[in-house]
C-alpha positions as CSV (number, residue, x, y, z in Angstrom):
1,M,-16.6,17.8,23.1
2,F,-19.9,16.4,24.4
3,P,-20.3,14.6,27.7
4,S,-20.2,11.0,26.2
5,E,-17.5,11.7,23.5
6,R,-14.7,9.9,25.3
7,F,-16.8,6.9,25.9
8,F,-17.8,6.7,22.2
9,R,-14.3,7.3,20.9
10,E,-12.5,4.8,23.3
11,A,-14.9,2.3,24.8
12,W,-17.8,1.9,22.3
13,P,-15.8,0.5,19.5
14,T,-14.7,-2.4,21.8
15,I,-18.3,-3.4,22.6
16,S,-20.5,-2.1,19.8
17,Q,-20.6,-5.4,18.0
18,D,-21.7,-7.2,21.1
19,F,-25.1,-5.5,20.5
20,E,-25.3,-6.9,17.0
21,S,-28.1,-9.2,16.0
22,A,-28.2,-10.4,12.4
23,D,-32.0,-10.1,12.2
24,D,-32.4,-6.6,13.7
25,P,-31.0,-4.3,11.0
26,E,-32.4,-6.4,8.1
27,A,-35.9,-6.4,9.7
28,A,-35.7,-2.7,10.5
29,V,-34.5,-1.7,7.0
30,A,-37.1,-3.9,5.4
31,W,-39.9,-2.2,7.3
32,I,-38.5,1.3,6.5
33,V,-38.2,0.5,2.8
34,A,-41.8,-0.9,2.8
35,N,-43.1,2.3,4.4
36,V,-41.1,5.0,2.7
37,K,-41.4,5.9,-0.9
38,L,-37.8,5.5,-2.3
39,P,-36.9,5.5,-6.0
40,D,-34.9,2.6,-7.3
41,G,-31.2,3.3,-6.5
42,G,-32.3,6.0,-4.1
43,R,-29.8,7.9,-2.0
44,V,-29.7,7.0,1.7
45,L,-27.9,8.9,4.5
46,D,-27.1,6.8,7.6
47,A,-25.8,8.9,10.5
48,P,-24.3,7.8,12.7
49,C,-23.6,4.6,10.8
50,G,-21.4,2.9,13.4
51,F,-19.9,-0.3,11.9
52,G,-22.4,-0.2,9.1
53,R,-25.1,-2.8,9.9
54,H,-28.0,-0.7,8.6
55,S,-25.9,0.7,5.8
56,V,-25.2,-2.7,4.5
57,A,-28.8,-3.7,4.7
58,F,-29.8,-0.6,2.6
59,A,-27.0,-1.3,0.1
60,R,-28.0,-4.9,-0.4
61,R,-31.4,-3.5,-1.6
62,G,-29.7,-1.4,-4.3
63,Y,-29.7,1.9,-2.6
64,R,-26.7,4.3,-2.7
65,V,-25.6,4.7,0.9
66,T,-23.5,7.4,2.6
67,G,-22.6,6.6,6.2
68,V,-21.3,9.3,8.6
69,D,-19.6,8.5,11.9
70,F,-16.8,10.1,13.9
71,S,-15.1,6.8,14.7
72,E,-12.5,5.7,12.2
73,T,-12.5,2.2,13.9
74,E,-16.2,1.8,13.2
75,L,-15.9,3.2,9.7
76,D,-13.2,0.7,8.8
77,R,-15.5,-2.0,10.0
78,A,-18.3,-0.6,7.9
79,R,-16.1,-0.5,4.8
80,A,-15.1,-4.1,5.4
81,A,-18.7,-5.1,5.9
82,V,-19.8,-3.6,2.5
83,A,-16.9,-5.2,0.8
84,A,-17.7,-8.6,2.4
85,A,-21.3,-8.2,1.2
86,R,-20.1,-7.2,-2.3
87,V,-22.1,-4.0,-2.2
88,D,-21.1,-0.3,-2.4
89,G,-21.1,2.4,0.3
90,T,-19.4,5.7,0.9
91,F,-18.3,6.3,4.5
92,L,-17.2,9.7,5.9
93,C,-15.4,10.5,9.2
94,Q,-17.3,13.4,10.6
95,D,-19.2,14.6,13.6
96,M,-22.8,14.5,12.4
97,R,-23.3,18.0,13.9
98,D,-21.0,19.2,11.2
99,M,-22.8,17.7,8.2
100,E,-23.3,20.1,5.3
101,F,-25.3,18.1,2.9
102,S,-28.0,20.0,1.0
103,G,-30.8,18.2,-0.9
104,E,-28.7,15.2,-1.7
105,F,-30.7,12.3,-0.2
106,D,-34.0,10.6,-0.6
107,L,-33.9,9.0,2.9
108,A,-32.0,10.0,6.0
109,V,-31.9,7.7,9.1
110,N,-30.8,8.3,12.7
111,L,-31.2,4.9,14.4
112,F,-30.4,3.0,17.6
113,S,-30.9,5.8,20.1
114,S,-28.3,8.2,18.5
115,I,-29.9,11.5,19.6
116,G,-29.8,13.2,22.9
117,Y,-26.1,13.1,23.6
118,F,-25.6,16.8,22.8
119,S,-27.3,19.9,24.3
120,D,-30.9,20.6,23.5
121,D,-29.9,23.4,21.1
122,E,-27.3,21.1,19.4
123,D,-30.0,18.4,19.0
124,R,-32.3,21.0,17.3
125,L,-29.5,21.9,15.0
126,L,-28.8,18.3,14.2
127,L,-32.4,17.7,13.2
128,D,-32.0,20.8,11.0
129,R,-29.0,19.1,9.3
130,F,-31.0,16.1,8.4
131,W,-33.8,18.3,7.0
132,R,-31.3,20.2,4.8
133,A,-29.7,16.9,3.7
134,L,-33.0,15.7,2.1
135,A,-34.3,16.4,-1.4
136,P,-37.9,17.6,-1.6
137,G,-40.2,14.7,-0.9
138,G,-37.4,12.9,1.0
139,T,-38.0,11.1,4.3
140,F,-36.3,11.3,7.7
141,V,-36.6,8.3,10.1
142,L,-35.6,8.7,13.8
143,D,-35.5,5.8,16.2
144,T,-34.8,6.4,19.9
145,R,-35.9,5.4,23.4
146,N,-39.3,6.7,24.5
147,R,-38.8,8.9,27.6
148,D,-42.2,8.0,29.1
149,H,-41.5,4.3,28.9
150,F,-38.0,4.7,30.3
151,I,-39.0,6.6,33.4
152,R,-41.6,4.0,34.3
153,H,-39.3,1.0,33.8
154,V,-35.8,2.3,34.5
155,T,-33.8,0.3,37.1
156,A,-30.7,1.3,39.0
157,E,-28.8,-1.4,37.1
158,E,-29.3,-3.3,33.8
159,I,-27.4,-6.1,32.2
160,V,-27.2,-5.9,28.4
161,A,-24.9,-8.0,26.2
162,G,-22.5,-8.9,29.0
163,L,-22.3,-5.4,30.3
164,R,-23.6,-3.9,33.5
165,I,-25.0,-0.3,33.3
166,E,-25.6,1.8,36.3
167,N,-28.4,4.3,35.5
168,T,-29.1,7.6,37.2
169,F,-32.1,9.6,35.9
170,D,-32.5,13.4,36.6
171,P,-36.2,14.2,36.3
172,E,-35.5,17.9,36.1
173,T,-33.4,17.6,33.0
174,S,-34.6,14.2,31.6
175,R,-30.9,13.3,31.3
176,V,-29.6,9.8,32.1
177,R,-26.1,9.1,33.3
178,G,-24.8,5.6,32.7
179,V,-21.7,4.0,34.2
180,W,-20.6,1.0,32.1
181,H,-18.8,-2.1,33.4
182,R,-18.0,-5.5,32.0
183,V,-19.9,-8.3,33.9
184,D,-17.1,-10.9,33.6
185,D,-14.3,-8.9,35.1
186,G,-15.9,-5.8,36.5
187,Q,-13.8,-3.5,34.3
188,R,-15.1,0.0,34.2
189,L,-15.5,1.1,30.6
190,G,-16.7,4.7,31.1
191,E,-19.7,6.9,31.3
192,T,-22.5,8.2,29.1
193,E,-24.9,11.0,29.5
194,F,-27.9,11.6,27.2
195,R,-31.2,13.4,27.0
196,L,-34.4,11.5,26.7
197,Y,-37.2,13.0,24.7
198,A,-41.0,12.5,24.9
199,A,-42.9,12.3,21.6
200,H,-44.3,15.8,21.8
201,E,-40.8,17.3,22.5
202,L,-39.2,15.7,19.4
203,R,-42.1,16.6,17.2
204,A,-41.7,20.3,18.3
205,M,-37.9,20.1,17.8
206,L,-38.5,18.8,14.2
207,R,-40.3,22.1,13.5
208,P,-43.3,20.2,12.0
209,E,-44.3,23.2,9.8
210,R,-41.3,22.2,7.7
211,W,-42.6,18.8,6.9
212,R,-45.5,17.7,4.9
213,R,-46.2,14.9,7.3
214,V,-44.9,13.5,10.6
215,D,-46.0,10.0,11.7
216,L,-45.2,8.3,15.1
217,H,-44.6,4.6,15.7
218,G,-43.7,2.5,18.7
219,S,-40.9,0.5,17.0
220,L,-39.3,-0.2,13.7
221,D,-41.8,-2.9,13.0
222,G,-44.8,-0.5,12.7
223,S,-46.2,-1.0,16.2
224,P,-48.4,2.0,17.2
225,F,-46.9,4.6,19.4
226,A,-48.3,4.6,22.9
227,F,-47.3,6.0,26.3
228,D,-45.7,2.8,27.3
229,A,-44.0,1.9,24.0
230,P,-40.3,1.2,24.5
231,R,-39.2,3.0,21.3
232,L,-40.1,6.3,19.7
233,V,-40.0,6.3,15.9
234,L,-40.7,9.4,13.9
235,I,-41.1,9.3,10.1
236,A,-41.1,12.8,8.6
237,T,-41.7,13.6,5.0
238,K,-40.2,16.8,3.6
């Protein structure tokens, strides 16, 4: 298990769709597709895929999508979403740390702050899993919070999508502990713990010598990366 596993198995499926915005996944995928060389009908790995919002957006554009998540609840929603959109997608119930793909994909994505929940060593191994999953010339896109922005702007509490999150940041480990409550009734949903990375840390963990090129951006709209950019987006070409 990892520190946030219980939260993501039990609480997250009850609130994940509260964070949904119809425009966000479509805009993000449109930008990725415009900036990544993908063959027609290319193969896309979305891990973790959650309830499939990015998977559907890729599938609508004719790409062959494989989504990986460890929540059967979220995967059932993803399957229903591709069926409703009349597109195809393959969804596998698996911890992404256990992925064993080898040279199968033209694009792999890890979106919506889905890294940092494991130990540093496990995060390195996870990035290796994505590298191995790609065919030569394939591209990996990682989107997460920028540590440098977070530590300048973090508040003890934040309200997001009807939820109150109590934040505690440990500067020695760069790990954030969050205690989640519903705003309307005060119900405590659980706790998360994750590691924030600065740009240079993630670049080093990618092992840049493995990649032909690694670019940084400040969001999935192509904004330039800067110290105070809220997001950290890496695009690495194998």
